[in-house]
N, CA and C of each residue as an Amber inpcrd file, in Angstrom:
protein
   426
  66.0880000  68.2050000 147.0410000  66.1030000  68.8040000 145.7290000
  65.5640000  67.8070000 144.7200000  64.8830000  68.3120000 143.7340000
  64.3030000  67.4340000 142.7430000  65.2740000  67.2130000 141.5830000
  64.8420000  66.3920000 140.6520000  65.6840000  66.0140000 139.5260000
  66.0460000  67.2300000 138.6740000  65.1030000  68.1610000 138.5030000
  65.3730000  69.3760000 137.7310000  66.4460000  70.2300000 138.3760000
  66.4240000  70.3160000 139.7090000  67.4320000  71.0910000 140.4080000
  68.8010000  70.4410000 140.2540000  68.8520000  69.1040000 140.2440000
  70.1090000  68.3940000 140.0410000  70.6900000  68.7320000 138.6750000
  69.8300000  68.7170000 137.6560000  70.3070000  69.0390000 136.3110000
  70.8150000  70.4790000 136.2590000  70.1330000  71.3920000 136.9410000
  70.5750000  72.7870000 136.9630000  71.9250000  72.9110000 137.6490000
  72.1190000  72.1810000 138.7490000  73.3910000  72.1920000 139.4690000
  74.5080000  71.6880000 138.5660000  74.2480000  70.6000000 137.8600000
  75.2550000  70.0370000 136.9690000  75.5580000  70.9990000 135.8180000
  74.5360000  71.6800000 135.3160000  74.7460000  72.6510000 134.2540000
  75.6460000  73.7810000 134.7430000  75.4520000  74.2180000 135.9750000
  76.3000000  75.2720000 136.5370000  77.7510000  74.8120000 136.6510000
  77.9410000  73.5570000 136.9580000  79.2980000  73.0140000 137.0360000
  79.9730000  73.1270000 135.6760000  79.2650000  72.7300000 134.6320000
  79.8260000  72.8010000 133.2840000  80.1130000  74.2530000 132.9040000
  79.1980000  75.1560000 133.2270000  79.4290000  76.5640000 132.9190000
  80.6650000  77.1010000 133.6250000  80.8540000  76.6970000 134.8700000
  82.0160000  77.2030000 135.6010000  83.3100000  76.7380000 134.9430000
  83.3220000  75.5070000 134.4630000  84.5110000  74.9980000 133.7880000
  84.7550000  75.7620000 132.4990000  83.6850000  76.0960000 131.8040000
  83.8100000  76.8060000 130.5390000  84.3510000  78.2150000 130.7140000
  83.9300000  78.9070000 131.7610000  84.2690000  80.3100000 131.9170000
  85.4300000  80.5990000 132.8530000  85.8480000  79.6190000 133.6190000
  86.9610000  79.8430000 134.5410000  88.2470000  79.3830000 133.8650000
  89.2370000  80.2040000 133.9050000  90.5220000  79.8640000 133.3000000
  91.1400000  78.6900000 134.0370000  91.5100000  77.6900000 133.2920000
  92.1070000  76.4980000 133.8850000  93.6230000  76.6560000 133.9200000
  94.2140000  76.4310000 135.0760000  95.6630000  76.5140000 135.2240000
  96.2110000  75.0950000 135.2220000  96.3260000  74.5270000 134.0500000
  96.7790000  73.1490000 133.9590000  98.1330000  73.0730000 133.2730000
  98.8310000  72.0070000 133.5730000 100.1470000  71.7990000 132.9670000
  99.9700000  71.4090000 131.5030000 100.9030000  71.8450000 130.6740000
 100.8760000  71.4530000 129.2670000 101.1170000  69.9530000 129.1980000
 100.4020000  69.2980000 128.2900000 100.5720000  67.8580000 128.1690000
 100.3610000  67.4230000 126.7310000 100.8350000  66.2560000 126.4310000
 100.6180000  65.6200000 125.1550000  99.1670000  65.1530000 125.1180000
  98.3660000  65.5410000 124.0810000  96.9630000  65.1340000 124.0500000
  96.7600000  63.6230000 124.1280000  97.6330000  62.8520000 123.4860000
  97.5080000  61.3980000 123.5530000  97.7230000  60.8740000 124.9600000
  98.7380000  61.3960000 125.6180000  99.0100000  61.0250000 127.0100000
  97.8580000  61.4760000 127.9010000  97.3550000  62.6720000 127.6310000
  96.2380000  63.2000000 128.4030000  95.0030000  62.3340000 128.2730000
  94.7360000  61.8340000 127.0710000  93.5660000  60.9780000 126.8690000
  93.6870000  59.6770000 127.6570000  94.8660000  59.1160000 127.7080000
  95.0570000  57.9000000 128.5130000  94.8280000  58.2030000 129.9910000
  95.3550000  59.3440000 130.4350000  95.1750000  59.7370000 131.8400000
  93.7150000  60.0240000 132.1620000  93.0150000  60.6980000 131.2370000
  91.6200000  61.0430000 131.4990000  90.7440000  59.7920000 131.4950000
  91.0610000  58.8270000 130.6670000  90.2920000  57.5750000 130.6820000
  90.4430000  56.8790000 132.0370000  91.6550000  56.8420000 132.5550000
  91.8770000  56.2240000 133.8690000  91.1390000  57.0020000 134.9640000
  91.1860000  58.3330000 134.8890000  90.4970000  59.1620000 135.8900000
  88.9840000  58.9740000 135.7910000  88.4580000  58.8820000 134.5840000
  87.0140000  58.6990000 134.3970000  86.5520000  57.3590000 134.9440000
  87.3210000  56.3160000 134.6960000  86.9660000  54.9940000 135.2270000
  86.9390000  55.0430000 136.7510000  87.8870000  55.7530000 137.3310000
  87.9280000  55.9120000 138.7920000  86.6730000  56.6260000 139.2900000
  86.3050000  57.7440000 138.6620000  85.1210000  58.5050000 139.0810000
  83.8560000  57.6660000 138.8920000  83.7410000  56.9640000 137.7670000
  82.5560000  56.1410000 137.5360000  82.4360000  55.0210000 138.5630000
  83.5640000  54.4530000 138.9670000  83.5080000  53.4110000 140.0060000
  83.0730000  54.0090000 141.3390000  83.4700000  55.2670000 141.5950000
  83.0190000  55.9410000 142.8130000  81.5140000  56.2100000 142.7530000
  81.0110000  56.6140000 141.5930000  79.5620000  56.7890000 141.4460000
  78.8420000  55.4820000 141.7380000  79.3310000  54.4080000 141.1390000
  78.7150000  53.0950000 141.3100000  78.6770000  52.6750000 142.7750000
  79.7410000  52.9980000 143.5120000  79.8320000  52.6350000 144.9290000
  79.1370000  53.6500000 145.8380000  78.6280000  54.7420000 145.2640000
  77.9670000  55.7630000 146.0720000  78.9380000  56.6020000 146.8860000
  80.1960000  56.6930000 146.4430000  81.2300000  57.4490000 147.1660000
  81.2470000  58.9040000 146.6970000  80.1230000  59.5830000 146.8630000
  79.9810000  60.9480000 146.3650000  80.8750000  61.9310000 147.1190000
  81.0570000  61.7020000 148.3890000  81.9220000  62.5800000 149.1830000
  83.3540000  62.5190000 148.6640000  83.8100000  61.3320000 148.3430000
  85.1760000  61.1640000 147.8320000  85.3330000  61.8210000 146.4570000
  84.2980000  61.7150000 145.6220000  84.3370000  62.3770000 144.3120000
  84.5480000  63.8650000 144.5110000  83.7700000  64.4520000 145.4060000
  83.8580000  65.8940000 145.6660000  85.2360000  66.2680000 146.2060000
  85.7400000  65.4910000 147.1460000  87.0370000  65.8040000 147.7670000
  88.1810000  65.7340000 146.7600000  88.1100000  64.8230000 145.8000000
  89.1790000  64.6400000 144.8250000  89.0320000  65.5690000 143.6070000
  87.9260000  66.2840000 143.5080000  87.6490000  67.1280000 142.3460000
  88.5230000  68.3870000 142.3530000  88.6000000  69.0040000 141.1880000
  89.3660000  70.2470000 141.0160000  88.7190000  71.3790000 141.8120000
  89.5040000  72.3590000 142.2000000  88.9480000  73.5200000 142.9220000
  87.8170000  74.2150000 142.1630000  87.8890000  74.2740000 140.8390000
  86.8240000  74.9130000 140.0630000  85.5010000  74.1680000 140.2110000
  85.5660000  72.8650000 140.3740000  84.3620000  72.0560000 140.5880000
  83.7050000  72.4480000 141.9050000  84.5020000  72.6420000 142.9110000
  83.9890000  72.9390000 144.2510000  83.4200000  74.3490000 144.3660000
  83.7940000  75.2350000 143.4440000  83.2820000  76.6010000 143.4690000
  81.7950000  76.6730000 143.1580000  81.2350000  75.6310000 142.5830000
  79.8200000  75.6550000 142.2040000  78.8840000  75.4300000 143.3790000
  79.4030000  74.9530000 144.4890000  78.5520000  74.7520000 145.6510000
  79.2150000  73.8840000 146.6950000  78.6150000  73.8630000 147.8900000
  79.1950000  73.0870000 148.9840000  79.0210000  71.5790000 148.7920000
  79.8770000  70.8430000 149.4600000  79.8540000  69.3840000 149.3820000
  78.4950000  68.8240000 149.7880000  77.8730000  69.3930000 150.8000000
  76.5830000  68.8780000 151.2850000  75.5290000  68.8920000 150.1740000
  75.5090000  69.9410000 149.3580000  74.5510000  70.0010000 148.2460000
  74.8410000  68.9260000 147.2090000  76.1150000  68.7690000 146.8850000
  76.5180000  67.7390000 145.9210000  76.0950000  66.3600000 146.4080000
  76.3800000  66.0610000 147.6700000  76.0250000  64.7580000 148.2360000
  74.5210000  64.5370000 148.2180000  73.7750000  65.5070000 148.6730000
  72.3170000  65.3680000 148.7410000  71.7170000  65.1270000 147.3600000
  72.1730000  65.8670000 146.3720000  71.6110000  65.7350000 145.0360000
  71.8960000  64.3640000 144.4350000  73.1240000  63.9010000 144.5590000
  73.4520000  62.6060000 143.9610000  72.8650000  61.4430000 144.7470000
  72.7660000  61.5550000 146.0480000  72.1260000  60.4980000 146.8290000
  70.6420000  60.3970000 146.4740000  69.9970000  61.5320000 146.2970000
  68.5890000  61.5460000 145.9170000  68.4080000  60.9430000 144.5190000
  69.2620000  61.3090000 143.6030000  69.1730000  60.7690000 142.2510000
  69.3930000  59.2610000 142.2540000  70.3560000  58.8050000 143.0270000
  70.6300000  57.3700000 143.1160000  69.4110000  56.6060000 143.6240000
  68.7270000  57.1630000 144.6080000  67.5230000  56.5100000 145.1470000
  66.4170000  56.4300000 144.1010000  66.2850000  57.4740000 143.2760000
  65.2310000  57.5080000 142.2650000  65.5060000  56.6080000 141.0780000
  66.7680000  56.5380000 140.6700000  67.0790000  55.8930000 139.3990000
  67.8250000  54.5670000 139.5250000  68.4980000  54.3520000 140.6080000
  69.3540000  53.1800000 140.7210000  70.7230000  53.4710000 140.1250000
  71.6090000  52.5090000 140.1990000  72.9730000  52.7120000 139.7140000
  73.0370000  52.5870000 138.1910000  74.0870000  53.1670000 137.6210000
  74.2940000  53.0830000 136.1870000  74.8290000  51.7130000 135.8050000
  74.4380000  51.2730000 134.6090000  74.8860000  49.9810000 134.0880000
  75.3440000  50.1820000 132.6410000  76.0780000  49.2070000 132.1410000
  76.4860000  49.1900000 130.7340000  77.1830000  50.4760000 130.2990000
  78.1790000  50.8780000 131.0490000  78.9110000  52.1040000 130.7500000
  79.8300000  51.8780000 129.5480000  79.6410000  52.7120000 128.5210000
  80.4700000  52.6150000 127.3170000  80.9430000  54.0000000 126.9220000
  82.2260000  54.1270000 126.6770000  82.7810000  55.4040000 126.2400000
  82.2780000  55.7350000 124.8450000  81.7590000  56.9540000 124.6890000
  81.2930000  57.4330000 123.3790000  82.3550000  58.2750000 122.6920000
  83.0510000  59.1210000 123.4710000  84.1000000  59.9560000 122.8940000
  85.0230000  60.4610000 123.9850000  86.2020000  60.8900000 123.5510000
  87.1940000  61.4720000 124.4560000  87.9390000  62.5250000 123.6520000
  87.8350000  63.7830000 124.0960000  88.4320000  64.8840000 123.3460000
  89.3080000  65.7550000 124.2330000  90.4350000  66.1710000 123.6710000
  91.2990000  67.1630000 124.3150000  90.9290000  68.5110000 123.7240000
  90.7260000  69.4870000 124.5750000  90.3850000  70.8370000 124.1190000
  91.6210000  71.7230000 124.1410000  91.5980000  72.8150000 123.3720000
  92.7620000  73.7130000 123.3110000  93.1760000  74.2910000 124.6670000
  92.2300000  74.4070000 125.6000000  92.5580000  74.9790000 126.9130000
  93.0620000  73.9130000 127.8990000  93.4780000  72.7620000 127.3860000
  94.0060000  71.6620000 128.1930000  92.9670000  71.0340000 129.1140000
  91.6900000  71.1630000 128.7560000  90.6680000  70.3830000 129.4420000
  90.3720000  69.1730000 128.5700000  89.8560000  68.1570000 129.1910000
  89.5140000  66.9160000 128.5030000  88.0740000  66.5810000 128.8280000
  87.3240000  66.2050000 127.7950000  85.9350000  65.8120000 127.9920000
  85.7850000  64.3870000 127.4960000  85.2720000  63.5480000 128.3750000
  85.0150000  62.1630000 128.0200000  83.5340000  61.9090000 128.2470000
  82.9070000  61.2690000 127.2760000  81.4630000  61.0280000 127.3450000
  81.2190000  59.5260000 127.4180000  80.3760000  59.1630000 128.3720000
  79.9510000  57.7760000 128.5320000  78.4530000  57.6830000 128.3110000
  78.0400000  56.6680000 127.5800000  76.6190000  56.3440000 127.4510000
  76.3750000  55.1750000 128.3940000  75.3430000  55.3280000 129.2120000
  75.0190000  54.3060000 130.2000000  73.5310000  54.3200000 130.4410000
  73.0830000  53.4110000 131.2540000  71.6620000  53.3690000 131.5680000
  71.4710000  53.0150000 133.0310000  70.3010000  53.3570000 133.5150000
  69.8820000  52.9180000 134.8390000  68.4650000  52.3920000 134.6860000
  67.7610000  52.2250000 135.7700000  66.4360000  51.6200000 135.6880000
  65.4280000  52.4600000 134.9090000  65.6480000  53.7770000 134.8210000
  64.6570000  54.6510000 134.1960000  65.1440000  55.3900000 132.9500000
  66.4660000  55.5660000 132.8130000  66.9710000  56.4470000 131.7520000
  68.1520000  55.8340000 131.0020000  68.3280000  56.3110000 129.7710000
  69.5740000  56.1470000 129.0320000  70.2490000  57.5090000 129.1530000
  71.4810000  57.5160000 129.5930000  72.1600000  58.7600000 129.9510000
  73.4730000  58.9080000 129.2100000  73.7150000  60.1100000 128.7130000
  75.0370000  60.4970000 128.2410000  75.6420000  61.3460000 129.3520000
  76.7180000  60.8580000 129.9520000  77.3860000  61.5820000 131.0320000
  78.6920000  62.1420000 130.5110000  78.7840000  63.4790000 130.5150000
  80.0060000  64.1680000 130.1110000  80.8080000  64.4730000 131.3700000
  82.0230000  64.0030000 131.4120000  82.9280000  64.2810000 132.5220000
  84.0580000  65.1480000 131.9840000  84.2630000  66.2950000 132.6100000
  85.3300000  67.2080000 132.1960000  86.4440000  67.1340000 133.2290000
  87.6740000  67.0280000 132.7510000  88.8400000  66.9210000 133.6260000
  89.8610000  67.9820000 133.2500000  90.6130000  68.4020000 134.2520000
  91.7740000  69.2640000 134.0490000  92.9530000  68.6230000 134.7650000
  94.1330000  68.9770000 134.3030000  95.3380000  68.4510000 134.9410000
  95.7780000  69.4340000 136.0210000  95.9510000  68.9310000 137.2290000
  96.3880000  69.7820000 138.3370000  97.8650000  70.1250000 138.1780000
  98.3470000  71.0370000 139.0100000  99.7630000  71.4250000 138.9630000
 100.6860000  70.2440000 139.2270000 100.2110000  69.2770000 140.0140000
 101.0520000  68.1080000 140.2970000 100.8950000  67.0050000 139.2450000
 100.1070000  67.2740000 138.1780000 100.0080000  66.3370000 137.0630000
  98.8270000  65.3900000 137.0960000  98.0600000  65.3980000 138.1630000
  96.9190000  64.4830000 138.2960000  95.7000000  65.0370000 137.5680000
  94.9420000  64.1640000 136.9030000  93.6790000  64.5650000 136.2810000
  92.6330000  64.7060000 137.3800000  91.9490000  65.8700000 137.3960000
  90.9270000  66.1350000 138.4060000  89.6070000  66.4470000 137.7220000
  88.5500000  65.9500000 138.3090000  87.2050000  66.2020000 137.8000000
  86.8900000  67.6880000 137.9240000  86.4830000  68.2950000 136.8120000
  86.1730000  69.7180000 136.8120000  84.7040000  69.9840000 136.4940000
  83.9980000  68.9840000 135.9760000  82.5930000  69.1850000 135.6550000
  81.8990000  67.8840000 135.3070000  80.6040000  67.8870000 135.5450000
  79.7420000  66.7400000 135.2110000  78.5010000  67.3110000 134.5420000
  78.1080000  66.6950000 133.4520000  76.8530000  67.0730000 132.8160000
  76.1920000  65.7810000 132.3350000  74.9130000  65.6450000 132.6340000
  74.1650000  64.4780000 132.1990000  73.0290000  64.8940000 131.2770000
  72.8310000  64.1010000 130.2590000  71.6520000  64.2470000 129.4050000
  70.9160000  62.9160000 129.4730000  69.6960000  62.9640000 129.9900000
  68.9130000  61.7530000 130.2050000  67.7730000  61.6500000 129.1970000
  67.5630000  60.4440000 128.7080000  66.4080000  60.1430000 127.8670000
  65.6420000  59.0220000 128.5490000  64.3540000  59.2140000 128.7890000
  63.5700000  58.1460000 129.4320000  63.5900000  56.8770000 128.5900000
  63.6350000  55.7500000 129.2520000  63.5540000  54.4740000 128.5470000
  62.1180000  54.2870000 128.0740000  61.9990000  53.6670000 126.9400000
  60.6510000  53.4170000 126.3990000  60.2340000  52.0030000 126.6530000
């Protein structure tokens, strides 16, 4: 799959999170933000290590509804080969939404792009923050 198909796949993930009702436990937004920051750091470290299978396995069920694990792995492995790993990861924002989802945005770069990566999380029934969506916006480096 090419880079455009990867972006389309990621867009579908975000759409699924937007339109699927999230069954998450009620939480304090401040507590949720601390939890989502820890979960995001975990996911970003998995990206850095190329542990895409583990990311998929630990993700929320709504994330997995967008496609099979094999597609997710293939797309991210291909992207990693083209662009290299992300560097200089800095949190841009972290927001709690009324539907108990949390979106945290990181600005980072790789060898070819400056990227804003939006990670959406929901709280599972057992209280753990789970990845529910990924969306990247890439700008070519000049």
